[in-house]
Every structure is written in structure tokens, then in C-alpha cells.
N, C-alpha and C positions, 0 to 999 in steps of 0.2 A: 083704411083698407080692410076689407073683410078677410077673415082667416079662411084659407082653403081647407076643405074637409075631403076625405076619401070619396064621398058621394058626389063631389063637384068635378071629379076627374072621370070622364067616361072610360070604361075598360076597353082595352085593345080588342079588336075583333077582326077575324078574317072576312074577306068579301063574301057576300051571299053566293051560294052555289059552289064554293071552293071547299075542297079540291074536286076537280072533275075526275071521273073515273079514268083509269088508264086505258089507252087505246089497245086494240087487238095486237098491233105491232109491238107495243111496249110489253105486253104480257108474253107474247111469243119470244121476244128477244131475251127474256129472263131465262129461257130454257136452252139457249144456244150459247155455248161457251165462247168467251172472249169477244168476238165481234158482236154477237147478239147482246151480250151484257153491256157493251159500250153504247150501242144504239138505244137499248132500253134505258140506260142511265141518262143519256142525252134527252130522250123523249120525256122521261120523268122530271128532269130538271126544268125543261121548258113548260111542262104542265103545272108544276108546283110554283114556279116563279111569281105569278101574279099575287099569290098569298103572301109571299115574303116581301114583295115590293109594297104591298098595302100596309103591312105592319111597320116597315121601315119609314114609310111616309107618315104614319100616325105618330111614331116616336119622334121624328124630326119636327113635327108641328107642336109637340108637347114642350111646355116649359119645364124647368127643373122641378122635381117633385119635392115639395117642402117636407121637412121632418115632422111637422105637425099633423100630417095626414095619418100617422100611425098612432094607435091607442096609447102607447107609452114609449119611452126612450129605449127600453130593453128590446121591444119588438122592432123598433126602427133599426137598432144595431143588428139584430138577427136578420132582418130583411136585407140590409145592406150587404151582409156577408153572403146570403143566398144569391142575391143579384150578382155579386162579384164572381161567385162560383159559376153561374150561368154565363156571364159575360166572358170569362176566361175560356169556357168551352165553346161557346157559340159565336164569339167575336162580334158582339153588339157594338156598334159605333155610338149609339145614343141610348144607353140603358136607363131610360127614364120610366121605370116601372112603378106602378101604383098598387095599393092594396087590393083593389078589385080586379086586377088583370088576371086572366086565366094562366095558370102555371104552364099549361101545355104550350102556350105561345112563348113564354119566357125561355123554355128549354127547346123550342123549335121542334116539337114532337113530329109535325107532319112535313118537314122540309126534305127528308130523305137523305140527309148527310150524316146521320148517327151522332151528331154532337150532343144529342140528349143523353146518350149513355155516359159521355164524359162529364156532363153537367151533374147527373145523378151521382156519379162516383166522386166528384169534387165536393158535393154536399155531404155525402157519407163521410168523407175524410175530414172535412172541416168541422163536423159536429159529432164525430164518433158514432155514426149511425150505421146500421145495416138494413137495407131495404130490399125485400124480395120483389119479384115481378108483380105480385098482387098489390103490394103497398104502392109501387110506382103507378099502377093503373088507377088506384084510388086518388093519388096525388094529382094525376093528370086532370081529374074532374074538379079540382079545387082552385080557389083563387090564391094569389100570392099570400094574402093575410092568413088564409086557412093553412097554407103550407108552413108559414112562420109559426103558427100555433102548434102544428104537428111537430115541428122540429124542437120547439121548446119543451113540449110534453114528452118527447121520446129520446132526447139527447141526455148524455151523462152530464152531470152538473159541471164538470171540469171543462167540457167542450163549449159551454155557453158562457 
């Protein structure tokens, strides 16, 4: 049996054309206290749901990610801890994340429920890091492997 490499696992991806822009009603609802906020939140949830469903389906179809897809055991361990931080915050049922997966998907950046903030705080706590908004924006454009490398490079030795 051939060994699976990171390149053999296609990265997770949102569907083409996702997310659709918010409707006029959703935008207006954001400015109307209480009832408008509830309507806007319901519309946003319905608009964003296809992206979440697509990611969940991709994860369910994936086999367990073998440890050998990581460059070394240390990076595999750091990745496992980062994935756990994100799973705790975002409640992933099948956290089968691979090195080339976009970090923004792992922390559910575009789902609208703010779990990404908890995921970032969990990572900061787990690795004794402090990340400002600029750093988070940079991380969002990275793959999981690149985030692992960032964490290793910027954490205190005791945290890793």
C-alpha cells in the first residue's frame, strides 16, 4: 500500500460562488434593534448554510488523516493541538484536517457565529501566543501547515 502524502489529500474548499452577498433585507435588519437583528441573523444563517454543509460533507467523506502527511512528528503534534483548539471552539464532528486545508475553513471564518474568535483565543492560550488583528488576517490566508509553522516559530519554547 502506497503511503499517503499531503499532496494526495485535496484541500477543503467552499462551493463556487459562496458566500452570496447579503440581501437588502438582511442589511436593513442589521440596523433595526432586536426584531431586525433576529431577522437579519436568520437570513444570514440561511445564506451561509450551503458553505457549511459543503465543508461538513467533504470532512465526512475523508478518511482519517494519517500522521505521515506531516513533515515530522513535532509538526504533527502541533497540528493536532491546533485542530483540537479549533474543534473545541467550532464543534467539528469530523475534524479530519490536512496540511493543505485553508485555516479560514478550520476556524469557520465565514459562518457568522464568531466561533473563530474562540478558536484564536484557544490557540493563543495553548501556545502562549498573542495575536493582533493583523496577524489573524495573515493567518486566515494560510494553510494549516503554514499556521503550524507560524505557531512553532512564534511560541515560547515551553508552550510547544
